[in-house]
C-alpha positions in Angstrom: -12.5 5.0 -4.9 -9.1 5.0 -3.3 -7.8 4.6 0.3 -4.9 6.3 2.0 -5.2 9.6 0.3 -3.8 11.7 3.2 -0.2 11.6 2.0 2.2 9.9 -0.4 1.1 7.9 -3.4 -2.6 8.0 -2.5 -2.6 11.8 -2.2 -0.7 12.2 -5.5 -3.0 9.7 -7.2 -6.2 11.5 -6.0 -4.9 14.8 -7.5 -3.7 13.0 -10.7 -7.0 11.3 -11.4 -9.0 14.4 -10.6 -6.8 16.4 -13.0 -7.6 13.8 -15.7 -11.3 14.3 -15.2 -12.2 11.3 -13.1 -14.9 11.4 -10.4 -12.7 10.6 -7.4 -13.7 9.3 -4.0 -10.6 9.9 -1.8 -10.6 7.9 1.4 -8.5 9.4 4.2 -7.5 8.4 7.7 -8.3 11.8 9.0 -11.1 13.8 7.2 -10.0 17.0 9.1 -6.2 16.5 8.6 -3.9 18.6 6.3 -3.9 16.1 3.5 -7.7 16.1 3.3 -7.9 19.8 3.5 -5.4 20.2 0.7 -7.4 17.9 -1.6 -10.5 20.0 -0.9 -8.6 23.2 -1.7 -6.7 22.1 -4.8 -9.0 19.6 -6.5 -12.3 20.0 -8.5 -15.8 19.6 -7.2 -15.8 16.1 -8.7 -13.6 14.9 -5.9 -15.2 13.7 -2.6 -13.2 13.2 0.6 -14.4 10.2 2.6 -13.5 9.4 6.2 -12.0 5.9 5.8 -9.9 4.1 8.4 -9.7 0.7 6.7 -9.3 -1.1 10.0 -12.7 0.2 11.0 -15.5 -1.8 9.3 -18.1 0.7 10.2 -16.3 3.5 8.4 -15.8 1.2 5.3 -19.6 0.5 5.2 -20.4 4.2 5.6 -18.1 5.0 2.8 -19.7 2.3 0.7 -23.2 3.8 1.3 -21.9 7.3 0.4 -20.4 6.1 -2.8 -23.4 4.0 -3.7 -25.7 7.0 -3.2 -23.6 9.1 -5.7 -23.0 6.4 -8.4 -26.5 5.0 -8.2 -27.0 2.2 -10.8 -23.9 2.9 -12.9 -21.7 1.2 -10.4 -18.1 2.1 -9.5 -15.4 1.7 -12.1 -12.3 1.3 -9.8 -11.2 0.6 -6.3 -7.5 1.3 -5.5 -6.4 -0.2 -2.1 -3.5 2.1 -1.4 -3.6 2.6 2.4 -0.7 0.9 4.1 2.0 1.1 6.7 5.7 0.2 6.5 6.6 -0.3 10.2 10.0 0.1 11.7 12.6 -1.6 9.4 14.5 -4.2 11.5 15.4 -7.9 11.6 12.4 -10.1 11.9 13.5 -11.6 15.2 13.7 -8.1 16.7 10.3 -6.9 15.7 7.6 -7.2 18.3 4.5 -9.3 17.5 2.4 -6.1 17.7 4.2 -4.9 14.5 3.4 -8.1 12.6 -0.2 -7.8 13.7 -0.4 -4.1 12.8 1.0 -4.6 9.3 -1.4 -7.5 8.6 -4.3 -5.5 10.0 -3.7 -2.5 7.7 -1.9 -3.9 4.7 -3.9 -7.1 4.3 -7.1 -7.4 6.3 -8.1 -3.8 5.7 -7.6 -4.1 1.9 -9.6 -7.4 1.9 -12.4 -5.8 3.9 -12.6 -2.8 1.5 -12.6 -5.1 -1.5 -15.3 -7.4 -0.2 -17.6 -4.5 0.7 -17.1 -2.6 -2.6 -17.2 -5.5 -5.0 -21.0 -5.4 -5.7 -20.4 -1.9 -7.1 -17.5 -3.1 -9.3 -19.7 -6.0 -10.5 -22.3 -3.5 -11.8 -19.7 -1.8 -14.0 -17.4 -4.7 -14.7 -14.7 -2.5 -13.2 -11.2 -2.7 -11.8 -9.7 -3.7 -8.4 -6.1 -2.4 -8.0 -4.1 -3.4 -4.9 -1.0 -1.5 -3.9 1.5 -4.1 -2.8 5.3 -3.7 -2.9 8.4 -5.3 -4.4 8.8 -6.6 -0.8 5.5 -8.6 -1.4 7.1 -10.5 -4.3 10.7 -11.1 -3.1 12.2 -11.4 0.4 14.0 -8.3 1.5 16.0 -8.0 4.8 14.5 -6.0 7.6 11.1 -6.0 6.1 9.7 -9.3 7.5 6.4 -7.9 8.9 5.8 -5.5 6.0 6.8 -8.0 3.3 4.7 -10.8 4.8 1.6 -8.6 4.8 2.2 -7.4 1.2 2.9 -10.9 0.0 -0.5 -11.9 1.5 -2.1 -9.0 -0.4 -0.4 -10.0 -3.7 -1.6 -13.6 -3.3 -5.1 -12.3 -2.6 -4.9 -10.2 -5.8 -3.9 -13.2 -7.8 -6.7 -15.4 -6.6 -9.3 -12.6 -7.0 -8.0 -12.0 -10.5 -9.0 -15.6 -11.4 -12.2 -15.7 -9.5 -13.7 -12.3 -10.5 -12.9 -12.7 -14.2 -16.3 -14.4 -14.8 -17.9 -11.0 -14.0 -15.5 -9.1 -16.2 -13.7 -7.5 -13.2 -10.0 -7.1 -13.8 -7.6 -7.2 -10.8 -4.1 -5.9 -10.7 -1.3 -5.8 -8.1 1.3 -3.0 -8.1 4.8 -3.8 -6.9 6.6 -0.5 -6.8 10.3 -0.1 -5.8 11.2 2.5 -3.2 9.5 5.9 -3.5 9.7 8.9 -1.2 6.2 9.2 0.4 5.4 11.4 3.5 8.6 10.3 5.1 8.6 12.8 8.0 5.5 11.4 9.5 7.0 7.9 9.1 10.1 9.0 10.9 8.1 10.2 13.9 6.3 6.8 14.0 9.5 4.9 13.6 11.2 6.6 16.5 8.2 5.5 18.7 8.3 2.0 17.3 12.1 1.7 17.8 11.7 2.7 21.4 9.0 0.1 21.9 11.1 -2.6 20.2 14.3 -1.8 22.2 12.4 -1.8 25.5 10.9 -5.2 24.9 14.0 -7.0 23.6 15.2 -9.9 25.8 18.6 -9.3 27.2 20.2 -12.3 25.5 18.9 -11.1 22.1 20.4 -7.7 22.7 23.7 -9.3 23.6 23.7 -11.5 20.5 23.0 -8.7 18.1 25.2 -6.2 19.9 24.7 -2.6 20.7 26.5 -1.3 17.6 24.2 -3.3 15.3 21.1 -2.1 17.1 22.2 1.5 17.0 22.9 1.1 13.3 19.3 0.3 12.6 18.5 4.0 13.4 21.1 5.1 10.8 19.6 2.6 8.3 16.1 4.1 8.5 17.4 7.7 8.5 19.3 6.9 5.2 16.4 5.2 3.5 15.0 8.3 1.8 18.3 8.9 0.0 17.8 5.7 -2.0 14.1 6.4 -2.7 12.8 8.1 -5.8 10.9 11.4 -5.3 9.2 11.2 -8.7 5.9 9.2 -8.3 4.9 9.4 -11.9 5.9 5.7 -12.7 3.5 4.5 -10.0 0.7 6.8 -11.1 1.1 5.8 -14.7 1.0 2.1 -13.8 -2.2 2.6 -11.7 -3.8 4.5 -14.6 -3.0 1.7 -17.0 -4.5 -0.9 -14.6 -7.6 1.2 -14.4 -8.1 2.1 -18.1 -6.3 -0.5 -20.3 -8.5 -3.0 -22.2 -6.1 -5.8 -21.1 -4.4 -4.6 -17.9 -1.5 -6.5 -16.5 -2.0 -8.7 -13.5 1.3 -7.3 -12.0 3.0 -4.0 -12.4 6.6 -3.2 -11.3 7.1 0.6 -11.5 10.3 2.2 -10.4 14.0 1.6 -10.7 15.1 -1.8 -9.6 11.6 -3.3 -9.1 11.8 -5.7 -12.0 15.4 -7.1 -12.0 15.4 -8.5 -8.4 12.1 -10.2 -9.1 13.6 -11.9 -12.2 16.6 -13.0 -10.3 14.4 -14.4 -7.5 12.1 -16.2 -10.0 14.6 -17.7 -12.4 17.9 -18.2 -10.5 18.7 -20.6 -7.6 17.8 -19.2 -4.2 21.4 -19.2 -3.0 22.2 -16.9 -5.9 19.3 -14.5 -5.1 20.4 -14.4 -1.4 24.0 -13.6 -2.5 22.6 -11.0 -5.0 
């Protein structure tokens, strides 16, 4: 069972696992949306599309009942918490509190809620819990304070659950990918709205301190982000597959160019060197 299958990594993962012969339960934010329709059209009959807004506990419980009915006593082998939001990339001081709350609600609380509700099915099969975090969840990255904080919380949750659930044979993994290109146009549309909200609510003295040129430059920054992102999602898909199938999966995966090196620098070098780096 995976969440966030409308677009991006979740959409590609649903197709990838279906193609490999898995029985896939693809949770989507909009069951009638284009992403869900494409999954129904292109995937096998093994794949089931589930309405799953992970901030809506009623929908999570309904998805659980639907999955339980289909798997019966065999249990569920894997849960992949993939659904997440990035939010507008800007300095932490500039971001409205609503952005911090929204990132935590989706990226952390939603994933925790899904995990807690589906764990009885994983216990039956001694299965796998895979949480899609981010390299921003392991190292501090400028302009990603809200997103990074929510992903860091998810990574810590993964680590604790890996320890606590081992007595039932459940394996838990966190995925920390580098930048990948995932459904960016929809993100742009949302960012434009979020930038407008941010600018309208900034105190005058804060605007003055940062300066108009810097604030306008944030728009150029998010427009240029896709250029540095990898369009090939296969490293992430391969990492998730290993987390689901390997006899001894890793607790942490860092797929993608540049995901591992900054983590090493952050972990083993003085902080002043990492900040300079």
